[in-house]
N, C-alpha and C positions, 0 to 999 in steps of 0.2 A: 194379302190380296184385298183389293177393294171391288165392290161390285157396281157396276154402272148399268143401270136399266135403260135401255135404248128408248128414245122417245117415240119409236115406231112400234107399233104392234102388228104383226104380220098375220093377216088372215090367211092361215095356212090350213090345208085339209088334213086333218088327222081323225082316225077312228077314236072312239071313246076308250078302247082298250089299247094298251101300249103294244107296239110291234113285237117286242120280246115275249110278251105274254101270249099273243097269237101265234108266234113261232113254236112255243111250247106245246100250245094245244094242237097245232097240225102236225108236229113231229109224232105225236102219239097215234095218230090216226092214218098217216100217209106212209107207205113203204115205197121208196123211190130207187133204193141202191141195195137190192137184196143179194146181188152178185158182187159186191165189193166188201173188203174188210172194214174200211172206214170211209166217210163221206160226209161232205158238208155243202150246204147251199147259203149264200149270203147276199143280201142286197148291197151294192158297192158303197153308195153314198152314206148310208146309216150304219152298216155293218150288221144289220139285224139278221139273225139265224132264221132262215126259212124252213130248213130241214136238217137234221142231225143224226148221223149214225156212228158212234164210237169216235168222235171227231177229235178227242183228245188223246187217243192212242198213239203212242210213239212208234213209227214205221219208218223203214228206209224209204226216202222220196226220190231215189234215182235222179234222173236229169231235171226234175222239178226243182232241184237245188238250184238251177240256173235262173230261177225267178229272182233269188237273192242276188246273184252275180249280176244279172241285168239291173237290178235296183241300184247297186253300187255304181255301175257304169252311168246310169242315167243321173245319179246325184253328182258325180264327177264332172259330168258335161254341164249340169246346171250351175255348178260352182266355178266354171271355167278351168278346172284343173286339167282337163283334156279338151280337145277340140275334134268335131266330126271329121275333119280332113286330116287329122294328124296321123302320121305313120306309126305303126306298131311292129316292132321286129319280133319275129319268133324265135325263141330260145331253143336250144337242144331239148331241154326238159319239156317245153310246151309241145314240141313236134313229136315227142315219144308218146303222147297220150293215146291209149286205146280207145276201144268203144266207138261211138259215133264221133266223126271228125270230118274236117274239110280238107284234110290231107296237106297241111301246112309243111313246108320244108324248113330245116334250120336256116335262120338267117332271112327267110322269106318276110317281106313286108307287106302289110295291108293297112288301109285306112281304119280309123276306129269305126267308122260307119259299116265298112265291108265285114270287120270282125263281128260286130253286132249282129249284122245280117246272117253270118255264120253261125252264131249262137242261137238267135231267135227262130230262124227258119231251119237251119240243118242240125241243131243241137251239137255243134262242134265242140268236143272237149278240148281239143288243141287251142281253138280260137278263145275259149274261156280262160284256160292258163295263161295265154298270151296277154290278154286283157288284165287278168289279175296281176301279172308281174308288171305291166305298164302303169297301173294304178298305185299299187302298193309296194313295188320293188321286189316282191317275191311272193310266190302262191301262199307261203305260210303267213306272211304278214296280211295277205288279203283275207285269208280264213279268219284271222283275229278281227278284221274289220267286219266280216260277215257275222261274227258271234257278238261283237259290240252292238251291231244293228238289231240283232235279235233282242238283246237286253233293252236296247231303246224302245223298241216297239212293244215290249212287255210280253214276249212269247215264252211261255212256260215249258213247252214240250218240244224244243228245237235245239239241236247242237251240230254244228257243221265241221267236217275235218278236211273238207276239199271244195273247190268252186265248181266242180263238175257233176257230183253225185255218183261217181264210180264208187263200187262197194268198199267201205272201210268200216272198221269196229267204231261203235259209238257215234256214227253219222245218222242222225234221225231227225224226223220232224213229224208233224200231225196234220190232219186234214184242215182244222180250224187255223192252225199257225200259217199254213200254206195260203189259205184264203186271205188271212190278213197281210201276208207278204204281197200277194198279187193286188189286194186293195191299195197298198201303198205304191206299188209299181205303177198302178194305172192313173195315179196322180200325174204321171208324165204322160199325157196323151198321145204324144208322138210315137211312143213304143209300140202302139197298135200299127203303125206303118211297117213294122217289121213282123211282129207276132201274127198279124192278120194277113200276111200275103201267103198265098199257097205255093207259089213257085217264083224263082228268081235265079240269077246267075253271079258267080264270082269268076274273077279272072278274065272278064270279056276282052275280046280283041286279042287273045293269045291262044296258043295251041293247047294250053291247059285249062280252058274254059270249063267251069264247073257248074253243074246243074243241081240247084238247091230245090227239094221238095219237102213242104212243111209236114212234119210228123204228126201234126194235129189235123186229121182229115176233116173234122168238123168245120174248119175254116172254109172249106169249099162246099160242105153239103149241108150245113144249118145256117139259115139266114141270120145275121147278126153277130155270128161268132167271129171274133177278131184277135184271139189269144187263148191261153197264155203259153202253157208248156206241157208236154207230155213227159213221161218217164218210163223206162223199162229196164230191169234186171231180172236175173232168174231169182233172187231173193225178194225183190220188190214186187214183182209181177208188172201188170199194166196199170199205170198211173196217168193221171190227167188233171191239171187245173185249168179250167177253160173259163172264158168270159165271153158274154154276149150283151149287146145292146138292142133294145126295141123301144121305140118312142123315147120317153124321158128316162127309162129304167135300164140301169146296167147291174147284172147279176154275175156272181163268180160261183162256179160249181167245182168242187174237188172230189175226185175218187182216188182211193188207195187200193192196190191189191186186187184188181179183176184179173180173172184167168186168161182172158183173151182180148184183143183190140176191140173186137165187136161187142163184148161184154162191156168194156170200159165206155165206149162211145154210146152204147144204149142207155147206160145208167146216167151219163151226163145228159143226154137228150131228154130223158124223162124229167130230170131235174129242171132243166131250162124251161120245158113246156109247162111244168107246173108253176114256176115262178111267174111267167108271163100271163098265164091264164087266171091266176088267183089274186095277183097284187099289182099296184101301180105306185109310181114315184112322182112326188110333186116337188119340182126344183124351187129352191129359195134363192140361192146365190151360186154363181159360178166360181170355179177356181181363179185366184188371183184378183177377186173383186174387193176394192177398198171399202172397209166397213167404218173405220174410225181412225184417229191418231192418238199418240201419246208423246209425253215429254221426254227428252233425252237429256239427262244431266251431263254437263261438260262436253257437249257434242258440238260439231262444227255447225250442225243445225239443231234448233231448240226442239224440234218435233219430228216424228216420223210417221208415215202412213201405215196403217196395219191392214193386212188383206187376207182373205181367205186362203188356206193351204190345200183345199180340195173342194170339190162341188158338195154343196150343203142342201139336203132335201128332207121331206117327210114321207114316209112310207105308209101306205093304206092298204087294207084289202079292198078289192074292187066292189063298188056297189054299196058300201057301207056309209053311215052318215059321218058328218065331219064336225069339228069343233075348232076353237081358237088356240093359237100357239103364240106365246111371246118369246121374242129373242132378248137375251141378256148378255152383255159383254162383260168379261172379267179380265182386268189388266193386271199385270205383275207390277209391283211397286219398285221404285229406287232403280229404274233403268238407267245405267250410265253407258256413254261411249267407250269403246268403239261398239257399234251395232252393225252386224253383218245382215246382208239381205237373206231373208229366209229364217232368221233367228226368231225362235217362238217367244212372243211377248205377251201372250194372253190366249184367252178362248172365247168362242162363241157358244152359248147354251141355248138349246130350244127347251122351253119350260111349258108344261101343262099341269094346271092345278097345283103349282108349287113343286112339281116334281121335273127333275131334269131328264128329258128323254132322249137327248142327243147332245154331244158336246165335240167341237172340233178346234184345233188350235188356230190362231191367227198369228201372222208373221210379218216381220219388217218388209216393207216394199223395196227398199234399197239400203246400201250402206250408209253408216253415219259415222265419220271418222271423229277422233278427239279434236276438240277446239284447240287452237293455238293459244299461246299466252296472250297474244295481243288481242285475240277475239274475246277471250275472258275478261282482259282488262277493260275492254270497251263496254261489255256488259256491265261490270261492276260499276264503272263510272256512269253509265246510263242509268242504272237503278239509283245510284247516289243523287244524280240530278233530279230524277223524278221525286224522290222522296223529300227533297229540300225544296 
């Protein structure tokens, strides 16, 4: 790796204590989720933990599992592997799913957009399996994709056995892992067009018109809440991964194992109130903002732009003094074609007093194919001409 210090110094507002240190101090003195088995509260852009209660405990996540299912759907859409208006056929197996469902019939077709609506708003187990089969060919292979993504995200306390969250041995996650999955999902901002809707319809214009009501009631009753996913089984009790945005700050609150829906919503509400009253976010970069470029060896183009993969911000407690923060860009060495849009080619670090306080990957803005032999020949000849 080689380090490139940006010629820009960002005058960014940051408290003299790091956000993580603040989070630890606050966690000791504030009790926000006394009626939950485990809980966590994080700020989305930085991932800073603002509150923690047993957040690494392995517990059944119930339908919060569908956060990972939706993440893989959004990734497939982003890579053009599927399209919003593409039809998805329901298999016998998908239609046989119990629990929460949108009552798909074997052979029934819906678009990807309609299926995602059924998952995000109606928590449809049948729609989840139908999309799993569409993307991976089988539910089993989709579960492999889910667990591969778990490894990629560095999650230590999660293992999936199905794409729905229906009870199954050794299917578990943790509050902190769920928060990080939601953090990743929220990079795709359009997901909140689904998770943030309180009600909608499927099969409109037919006798089978189906009314969807969001299982996350906070979408309607807490200003700024626009996701993400509830969960309930007899084993898991009442769970919720919620997100809300106010001004420039988006936070994610997770609760596992509340005894009633009222308890679940009350715990999350307390966490959201606490975050918005105590902290503020100072945005530095938007998602997909070009920061620099890097050389691509043997590519059809010699360079590719590198852009942010997510919003990048600095978090402070409200009313505290600020200091300077530098940005540093670290690029991977020896990048060779082909390069795909979204490939991780480096990172941007926020540095205070020689300490990295935040880091986020930077990615290729577009595809760069391998150069043809003719392009390479012309480059060699051009270099030869210049040197002589």
